[in-house]
VORO-679041 format. One record per atom (N, C-alpha, C): residue in one letter; x, y, z. Coordinates in steps of 0.1 Angstrom, whole numbers, plus 5000, padded with zeros to 4 digits. Last residue first. Layout:
<rs>
AXYZ...
</rs>
This chain:
<rs>
L454750725329L453450765328L453350775314Y456350535358Y457050615342Y455550635336D457350485389D456250465379D456650595368A460650305394A459550405400A458350395390K461850085392K461050045402K459650175407Q464650255384Q463950105386Q463250155395I465050495362I465150465375I464450355380P466450495329P465450495343P465750435354N467650535303N468150505315N467450535331P466950405270P466550535283P467550455295F470850455265F469350515267F468550415264S474650465260S473650385261S471650445271A476150795253A476050675263A474850595259I477350805216I476450855229I475950705239Q480450925210Q479650835213Q478450865217K481051115176K480951115192K480051025197A483151145153A481351045152A481551095167V483751315124V484451335136V482351245142V484051235090V483251305098V483851225111G485051335052G484951245061G484351315080I486151505032I487051395030I486151255045L484651735011L484851695026L485251525022Q486751995004Q486851824999Q486551805013F486852344986F487752235001F487152124992T487352484960T487752564971T488052424985E487052454929E487252334941E488252424951S485252454893S486152484903S486152434915T482852424883T483952294879T485152334890E481352604889E480852514888E482052334889T483252814879T482652814896T481552684894E483652804851E484252814859E484252764875E480852844844E481252664843E482352684850K480653084848K479353004851K480252854854K482453204828K482553214847K481753114849R481453154806R482853064812R482853134826T478853314807T479053104808T480353074812H480053574806H479253514819H479353324817Q481753544785Q482353564800Q481253534805Q479453514764Q480253404768Q481053424778K478053724772K477253594771K478353514774D479753954762D479253914777D478653764780R479653864736R480753834742R481053844761S477253924728S477853774726S479053794737A475654144722A476454134738A476853974740P476654364697P475954284698P476654264716K476054754704K476354624703K476454534707Q473054914695Q473654874705Q475054744701R471454974667R472655064672R473555024679H469854744671H470354754660H471754814667D467654694703D468454854693D469754774687R465554444704R467254524701R467254634694V463454314721V463154384714V464354514715I462754024731I463754134736I464054214722P459953814745P461053864736P461754004741K460053664775K459653754764K460353814756A460653324785A461153444786A460453514775K459753014778K459053124787K459053244789V461852964761V460352954755V459353024767Q464052964777Q463653064764Q462453074761M463852764795M463652924800M463753024787M463952564776M462152594788M462152794790K466452594771K465752604762K463852634769Q467152514793Q467952634787Q467152674779A466952264802A466252384813A466552504804L468352214776L466552144777L466652254789K470552204791K470752264770K468952274773A470952034815A471252184809A470652264802K470651774799K469351844812K469652004808V473151794786V471751734775V470351824786R474751774804R474651914792R473451904786V474251544816V474051664821V474151804820K475251344801K473651374803K473651464810K477851394800K476751404786K475351464789N478151304825N478551444816N477651514804L477651014822L477451154829L477751254829R479651004800R478350994796R476951074811P482451024814P481951124800P480551054798A482450824839A482351054838A481351084821L482150604837L481150654831L481350834828K485050544849K484850484836K483150594833V484950694876V485850714861V485650664846F483150514882F482750694879F483750694870Q484250254888Q482950304878Q482850474875N485850304906N486350304889N485250314883Q484450324931Q485150434926Q485550404914K482750064926K482550224925K482850334924K484449904932K484249924920K483250044918S485449954960S486249994948S485649954934I482949924972I483450054974I484650074961L483049634968L481949754961L482049874961S484949564984S484849514962S483949574960Q484449575006Q485149655004Q485149674987I481949475009I481949625012I483049695007K483049205007K482249244997K481849385001R484849255033R485249205019R484349235010P483049245053P483749375050P483949315033K479149155046K480749115051K481649225048Q476849405053Q477449325041Q479049265046N475449605062N475649475070N476149355061R475249845041R476849825053R476349675061K474049895022K474349735019K475849735034E473550115024E472050065027E472949885026N475550275016N475750235028N474550165031I475650264991I477050154996I476550135012K473650434986K473550284983K474250224986S475050674990S473850654999S473550454996S476750704974S477150664987S476050614992V475250764950V476250644949V476650624967N474051014961N473750924961N474050744954L476751134960L475651144976L475551004975I477251174933I478451134941I477951074961T475151294926T475251154920T476351114927N475151554937N474351474944N474851314937R477551664924R478151624938R476651524942E477951594887E476951684896E477351594911I481551594873I479751514876I479351594886K484151654868K483151704861K481851674862L486151494880L485551404867L484251514862G486451664902G487851584892G487451584876K484351744915K485251834906K486051754897N483451394923N482351534912N483351634907V485751394937V485451284926V484451344916S488651614942S487251534947S486651434934Q491751564929Q490551664938Q489251564937L495151644939L494251524939L492851644943Q498051704920Q496551754926Q495851634928L501451644917L500451604915L499351704921R504651704901R503651774912R502451664905K507351754885K507051644892K506151634904D508051994880D508451964892D508251884898K508051984854K508851954851K509051914867G504451814859G505151874846G507051874853K500751774870K502351714867K503651804856F498651904869F499652004875F500751954872K497051744852K497551874847K498451944855K495751564864K497451514859K497851664857N494551484894N494251574886N496451564884I493051184905I494051244898I494551364893I490551184929I491051154911I492151274912F490350994960F490151104953F490551034936P489950764976P488850854974P488850974966G492450614957G491750644969G490550714970L492650734932L493850734939L492850714952N491850714897N491450674915N492450724915K492550884866K492250744872K492150834888I492050894830I491950984846I491950834852K494450854805K493050814815K492950854828S496950874794S496051004793S494950964800D500050674804D498650724799D497550814799T501850724822T501950784812T500650804803L501750674849L500850794845L501250824834L502650384854L501250394861L500350544853E505050394844E504250284839E502550344848E505950614862E506250664847E504750574843N505950474888N504950584883N504850634871K507850304883K506550284887K505450374881K510250444878K509450374868K508350314869S511050744887S510350654895S509950564880K513151024898K512950894885K512350774894E511751204915E512551254902E512151164890P508751164931P510551134926P510751114919L506251384933L507051284932L508251244933K504151564958K505651544947K505751434950I500851644959I502151544958I503251594948D498551844979D499951854966D500751744970I495551984985I495851844988I497351874973N493552144990N495252154982N496052104985R491952035018R492152145007R493152165001I489151915033I490651875032I490851955021F487451865067F487551935055F489051945050I485051705083I486551665083I486851745067L482651765111L483151795093L484951745097K481951655141K482551745132K482051695117Q479751455148Q479951605157Q480651675147T477351215145T478551355136T478551455144I477051015170I476351135163I477351195156R475850655178R476650815181R476350925163P473550565183P474650455187P476050585186I470550555186I471850635180I472850625189N467450375177N468550335182N469150475177I464450395180I465350495187I467150505188E464050205166E462950345161E464150425167E465149965181E465649995167E465650195155Q462949805189Q464149975199Q465149995188N460149815186N461349775177N462049915179L458449845206L458249685202L459749695197L458750025232L458950025216L458549885218N457950265256N457650125257N457650165237I460550445281I459350485265I458950295265N461150675299N461050495296N460350545287W462650955320W461750865311W462250785306F464851075337F463451105343F462651045333P467451025334P466750925342P465050925344S469151115303S468251165316S467351045322T469851075277T470751005286T469651005302L468951275263L468551115258L469351045272I468951505268I467651435271I467751285267S471651585264S471551525281S469851515282G471351685240G471851585241G472051445256D469351815224D469951805235D470051705239Y468852005189Y468851875197Y469451905208W467852265175W466752155181W467452025187A469752355172A469552425177A469052365190R472952225166R471752205161R470752235169T476352255146T475152275157T474152305148I479352075140I477752055135I477152085148N482952225133N481852205146N480252185139V484952105113V484152225115V482452145127F488752135109F487452065114F486052155114L490252115082L489652255090L488552135093I493752105064I493152075073I491552155079E496052085040E495752225048E493852125052F499151965023F497651965026F496952025033D501251765008D501451895017D499551885017I503951475005I502151525007I502151655012S506551374990S505851435001S504451444995E507051134972E508051224979E507451294991L505750804965L505550904967L506950984973E504350614942E505950604946E505450764950L501350374942L501850494931L503250524946E499650154942E501350104941E502150234937T497250224936T497850214948T499050204954V495350264915V497050294919V497750314926S493450064918S494450004909S496050084910N492550034949N492649994934N493349994932N491250054976N491449944975N491449954957F491150255003F491850254990F492750084991I488650195017I488750305007I489850314999E489349995030E488049965021E488250115011K491750025042K491949965027K490649975024F492350185068F491850215053F491650185042E493750005081E492350075087E491850145078E496249985074E495349855069E494149935073L497850145086L497250185077L495950105071D498850185120D498050075110D497150145097N501650345119N500550375117N499950235114E504650285123E504050305134E502550335130K505350255095K506050175107K504650215117I504050465080I503950355074I504350235087S505350725094S503750665088S503550475084N507750685087N507350635096N505950655098K507550755052K507850605058K507850585067L506550985058L505750865052L506050755051D508751125068D507351115077D506750985072Q510451115055Q510751035060Q509751035074S509151275030S509951135024S509951075040K506751485043K508551475037K508651295040L504151625048L504851505052L506151475044S502451905063S503451885051S504051745054I499952115067I500251955073I501551945062K497552385082K498952345076K499752205074K494652435086K495852415095K496452345079W492852705085W493152625076W494452605083N490652895094N491952905103N492452755095L489353145067L489053045079L490752995083E488953265049E489253375061E489453265071D488753135026D490153175028D490553195039G485853075027G486852995032G488053045037K483253225029K484153255029K485453185037Y481553025038Y481253095023Y482753185019L481652965059L482352875050L482552905039N480853065088N480753125074N482453035062N480852935107N479752915103N479853045092P483352675121P482552775119P481752825109M479552565129M480652645135M482152625132C476852505116C477852515120C479252585126S473452405113S474452495111S475452445112T469952265101T471352245108T472652335105L466652165100L467552305098L469052305107H465651875091H465751965101H466952095097F463451765067F464251765080F464751865086N461251505046N461451615061N462851635066A461151515012A461151465023A461651535032G459951544986G459251554996G459451505007S461951644974S462351484971S460951454978G461751904961G462151824951G461851674956L461052024983L459852014976L460451924968H461651935019H462251955002H461751934997E460352115048E460151985036E461052025025R461552145081R461252175071R460852075056K461852255116K461352135106K461052255092L462252435141L463152415125L463252285116S459652395156S459752505142S460752515136E460552105164E458952135154E459452305145L462752155175L462252065168L461552055159K461752345194K462452415182K462752255174G459752195211G459052325202G460252345189K461452015223K460351965210K459652095201T462952215238T463652135227T462452045216N461252315256N462052385251N462652355237N460252015268N459352165257N460052235252L462951995283L462151885270L461251975260R463552185298R464452115284R463852085272T461552145318T461152295308T462552255299L461851925326L460251955314L460152055308F464351895338F464551835324F463051875320R463752055362R464452135347R464352045336K461451855371K461551995365K462152075358F463651715381F462851685371F462351825366E465351905402E466051835384E464851795374D463551835416D463851965410D464251975396K464051625425K462251665420K462551755417V466651615433V465951535420V464951555417I465951765455I467051775439I466551725433E464651645469E463751745469E464951775459L466051395478L465251395469L464151485462I467951495494I468451475479I466851455472Q467151605514Q467551695505Q467651645489E466451335522E464951445522E465751535516E468651285530E467951195520E466951295520I469651435553I470651465538I469351335527S468151345570S468051475566S468551535554E468151075576E467051155570E467251275562K471151065584K470550985570K469151045564N473451115603N472151265593N471351175579G474150925613G474950975602G473951085594K473550845635K474750885634K475451025623E470950775636E471250835647E472650905651K471050635606K469650705614K470850815623W473150455615W473150545605W472050665603E471950255630E472750375636E473450445623K470150145617K469650225629K470550325631E471450045595E470650165597E470150215604I473149865611I474049995604I472850065602T471349705619T472049785624T472549845623K470549585592K469249625602K469849745613L472949465584L472049585579L471449655585N472849265602N473949325600N473349485594E470649095594E470449155608E471849255606K471649005567K470149115566K470349175581K473548855575K474248965571K472649105573M471948665588M472648725598M473448885590N471048595564N470248615577N470748675585I472748455553I472148595547I471448665557E473748275566E474448365562E473948495559V471448095563V472148145579V472648235579E471748025537E470348075543E470448155554T473547865539T473848005534T472948095539A473047635552A474447725557A474347845551A471447565536A471147595548A471847665551K472347495508K471147575511K471047635526S474647505491S474347455507S473747545510E473547605460E474147495463E475047445478S471547755464S471147645460S472447545459V472448005467V471647965477V471247795472K473848205455K474748105461K473847955464E472648465453E472948335441E473248205442Q472648495479Q471548455474Q471648395460L475348585478L475048485486L473748415483N475048825468N476148735461N475648545462A473548995480A473348965465A473848855459I474749025498I473448975503I473148895490D476849195496D477249005500D476148955501G475449385486G475749325477G476549205481T474549515516T473249435504T474449375491I477249505523I476749405529I475349435516K478149765508K479049625503K478049555512K476349955510K476149895497K477749775500R476550025536R475649945531R475649885519L478950105532L479150015544L477749945541K478150365524K479450265514K479250145522L477050465540L476450445521L477150315520F478550575559F477250415562F476750375547A480650715547A480950605553A479850535556R478550925539R478950855531R479550735535Y477951045565Y476351015561Y477450875546T480351145572T479451025581T478750955572D480251365550D481351295551D480751125560K477851485560K477951415551K478651335549E477651655580E477851515588E477951465570P476951925571P478351895577P478651765579E475751955538E475951945549E476951875556K474552055509K475052065520K475152025531V474551835478V474051835491V475151905498A475951725458A474951885459A474751955467N476151505460N477351545456N476751705460L473651395458L474551375470L475451455474A473251375434A472851445441A472751435453K475051215424K475151365422K474351445431S474350965432S475551055440S475551145432F471650955413F472150965438F473450975439I472550905397I472351045397I471851035412P472750665386P474050705392P473350875398H471750385413H471450475403H472150575401E471050295437E471850235432E471650315413Y469250455454Y470750435464Y471650415451L466550535447L467450615440L469250565444M464850345456M464650365449M466350415439E465450495486E465850295482E466050295469I463650675485I465150695488I465650555482N461250715459N461950705473N463350665473L458550825438L459850815443L460250825460S456750895434S456850735431S457850785438D456651195422D455651115436D455550915441P457451195399P458151145410P457351195418D456850995372D455651035383D457151035393L458551055340L458951015353L457751075363L457050965308L457851035318L457551015331R457950825280R456950835290R457450875302L458150905246L458450865261L457350905266H457351015215H456850885222H457150825241N458751235212N457351205207N456751085216L461751175217L461151315225L459151285222V462050955200V462050965214V461051025223T461651055176T460550955183T460750945198A463751255170A461851315176A460951205177Y465551055169Y465351175181Y464151225185P465050935148P464850895161P464650935176N465351185131N464151105135N463951015143Y467851355131Y466351425139Y465151285140L469551175124L469551195136L468351235144Y468850945096Y469051075101Y468951125117D468050675092D469250715097D470150875100Q464950665084Q465550615097Q466650625107Q465750715058Q465450815070Q465750785082E468150625037E467150555047E466850705056G470950705024G469550735019G468450675026S473650845040S472550765043S471650795031I476850915030I475350975035I474550865038T479250725046T478750755038T477350845042W482650585060W481750745059W480850745052Y484250345070Y483550425062Y482750515067K484350195094K485950195084K484950275074D482750185110D483950215119D484850265105Q479250275107Q479950195103Q481650315111K477550475110K476750345118K478250225117P476650795117P477550745112P477750575119L473550955111L473950845119L475650765115T473551245090T473051075092T474251025101N473751535096N472851435106N472651295102A475251665074A475451685088A474851555101I473851535050I475751505055I475351495067Q471151685053Q471551505055Q472951465057S471751925057S471951835070S471751705066F473151935033F473851995049F473251905055E470751935019E472051845017E472751815028Y469252115021Y468752005028Y469651905024L470152385022L470352325033L469352225037E470352384990E471652334999E471652315016D467852344987D468452224986D469652264993L467152594994L466252495003L467452375000Y467852854989Y468952774992Y468852634999K465852934978K466352974969K467752854974H464253065004H463952934989H465252894983A465453265017A465353075019A465352995009D466153525014D466053425004D466453285003D466953615041D465853685025D465053605017A468553435054A467053395058A465753515049A470853475035A469953355037A468253405041N471453715046N470853735029N470353595033N473053695069N472553825064N471653855053T474253465072T472653515081T471653595079D475153245059D475053405057D474053415065L474552965049L474853045061L475053165062F474252905020F472952945031F473052965044L476452945011L476153065013L474753115025F477852755004F477652735015F477052925020D478652714974D477752594980D477352634993D480352884974D479052944966D478252844973Y483452774976Y482652854985Y480652864986N482652494967N483252554962N482252654973F483552104970F482452184975F483552374966G483551774965G484151844966G482852014968T484251414985T483151514974T483951694978S486251144981S485951264983S485051354976F484450844985F484650944979F484451044984P484650735014P485550655002P485450784991S485950895043S484550845032S485350795019F486150805073F486250885065F486250815052I485750855105I485150785096I485350865082L486950915143L487050965127L486850835115K485450885172K486350825162K486050895148Y485450905207Y485250975194Y485950885181E485650795232E484150845226E484250875210E488350765237E487950615232E486050665228R489250995245R489250965235R488550865229K486851145268K487651075265K487251045250E486751515286E486451475276E487251295270N487951705299N486651595307N486351525290G490051855284G490351755292G489451665301S488851825252S488951895261S489351795267I490351795218I489751715226I490051755243H491751885195H490551905193H489651855202N494551795194N494351935198N492551975195K495151525193K496051565202K495151735207Y493251425179Y493451355187Y493951465197F493451575156F492451605161F492751495173D496351465143D495951645152D494451665158E495651225142E496751275149E496251375156K494251215122K493551195133K494051195146I495351325099I494351405105I493851345118K497751135096K497851255104K496951325111S495950945090S496650915103S497251005114F495451025062F493951005073F494751025091I497351055054I497051155050I496051185062S498450785048S499450885061S498451005061P497750695025P496650675040P496950755047L499950705012L498650835011L497750815023P502050525006P501650605022P500450745020I500450254991I501350314993I501050465006M501249855000M500050005001M501050095003
</rs>
């Protein structure tokens, strides 16, 4: 395998080193890369410009919908990321199911015994202001040990029933003695009254958050007229991607020795799903590129609701609320510049013909190859001059087959990567025909223009406008190459034996 996957190893290294705060756990995050790099230009993100987008919201509906799909696809695979074509794979759908079908806790059904074994008990105890709290904790620790011993003995009761039952009864008597002393010396009743009050007050705050989130979920819901699908408005930080050159891109340079070290130190095999095509033996001298991590923001999403103990749910199909992890960041990359060795027979063999080639999720742009022996890597849609929507649709089809064996998925991805190259001319022709038909329809609908023959013809202006439009459509400012996924704690997390209505 060539050293190109070192790009992804370096991106991972940078993320874990610079983008996780001190109280976050590394294992909660996973960087998942796409088998198809998808190119964007600045105008594709004009919907983020709050000064203009609100006044012209209908104009950016397609962009809003596409961004919501990209940002809210639930990353359910470890080895590759693709957009999903399944509605249940978008975060807002299972999240809405939780919010609309949950059963709320009846706080009047609570007693302190229900709380002892739940994580919320420790949090509430930490919030209690009581000088005798340390003594209370000592009794609590002793009670936990004795109840644990009783539970273990009850599991073994069938082995030597008589002797075990005697020991269980002794433990229970010991527990009664402890609890009596606890009340007398550990301020048990006063502290536990405070704990119950704290939990009930937290429940009230939970209700406020729940109602606010439900309101936002409904108010930020939109319908995409082209597909008839519903989606929820989603944004990001930084939110000025339409001014990409003003963003804080990080420049990374991997020299020859860096590439060699990367192959030795990193498990590049984890990227084999997206690097399994014919040009993977290309020899490289250096790789330069720039990266940007973009945080996803969702005004309609409050993750703390999912793991709250104040709700439970009855569903026959738990898949309806399955949210194993969410997309927290998008990974953008740009200016991927590769320097080739001065003399390489292998490279000459691979690059001499004029055919367009893949390099993993990228397309090799050989226009940049000259005396300095350099290549630039483009996205699939920009490199082949096909619509971005085509790339996303093909990606979604791979997502549908995610439950197949890894070898079959790897083969399928490789097949699709190569098919794009082969079918690009045909796809381009369809796009051109479609554009010409649309142009004719517009001309038919347009009113006739009476020209003043004394004026100069506007053909040159038209040509310049057409050329500028084509340059915008084929130009590339940055590429989406993957996502950062954050693991979600298991839910629901109800208080055992409490009532949920």
